[in-house]
C-alpha positions in Angstrom: 157.2 251.4 13.5 158.7 254.9 13.5 158.0 257.6 11.4 160.6 259.4 9.3 161.6 263.0 10.8 161.4 265.5 8.6 164.9 267.2 7.9 163.9 271.3 7.7 166.2 273.2 5.6 167.3 276.6 7.4 166.0 278.9 5.5 168.0 282.6 5.4 166.2 286.0 6.0 166.1 288.6 3.4 169.1 290.8 3.9 167.2 294.0 4.7 164.9 292.1 7.5 167.7 292.6 10.6 168.7 296.1 9.7 164.8 296.9 9.5 164.1 295.0 13.1 167.3 297.1 14.6 165.9 300.5 13.3 162.4 299.9 14.7 164.0 298.9 18.1 165.8 302.3 18.0 162.8 304.3 17.1 161.2 302.6 20.2 164.0 303.3 22.4 164.1 299.6 23.4 167.3 297.5 24.1 167.2 293.6 22.4 167.0 292.7 26.5 164.0 294.7 27.0 162.4 293.6 23.4 163.1 290.0 24.0 161.5 290.0 27.6 158.2 292.1 26.1 158.0 289.5 23.5 158.8 286.5 25.4 161.9 285.6 23.3 164.9 284.9 24.2 168.0 287.7 23.9 170.4 285.7 22.1 167.4 285.0 19.1 166.4 288.3 19.0 170.2 289.3 18.3 170.3 286.4 15.9 167.1 287.5 14.0 168.7 291.7 13.9 171.9 289.9 12.6 170.4 288.1 9.5 171.3 284.7 11.3 167.9 283.4 11.8 164.6 283.5 10.5 161.8 284.1 13.2 158.9 282.0 13.2 155.1 283.2 12.6 154.2 283.3 16.1 157.8 285.4 17.0 157.4 287.7 13.9 153.9 288.5 15.2 155.0 288.9 18.9 158.4 291.3 17.6 155.8 293.3 15.3 153.6 294.2 18.4 156.4 295.0 20.9 158.5 297.1 18.0 155.2 299.0 17.1 155.6 298.0 12.9 154.4 299.9 10.5 152.3 297.9 8.0 155.3 297.9 5.1 157.4 296.6 8.2 155.1 294.0 9.5 154.4 292.8 5.7 158.4 292.1 5.3 158.3 290.6 8.6 155.8 288.2 7.9 156.6 287.4 4.8 160.3 286.1 5.9 158.5 284.4 8.7 158.4 280.5 9.0 155.3 278.2 10.0 157.0 275.0 10.6 159.6 276.2 13.1 159.7 277.3 16.9 156.7 278.6 18.3 155.2 278.0 15.1 156.3 274.2 14.7 153.2 271.9 14.0 154.2 269.6 17.0 153.6 272.8 19.4 150.0 273.5 18.2 147.0 272.5 20.3 144.2 270.7 18.6 
């Protein structure tokens, strides 16, 4: 018997998240390509997050925070927006 797949509702990130990440990227002098390589994320994914079209997973948020050297306040905003049931943070990807 196959279990029913849970349908995940796409969450919209806070409007200030993308501009904050873009500003942090500017402070560090990185391009989106450099951030994506350093964080181990796709460049288009980073672009979508900065553009306010995607909400990062918790794992992606942690990687971005480290690469972009976010302040405590910026990390708080990013982590509050991050989701724990999608992308790298999806329970199916967690090891036992």
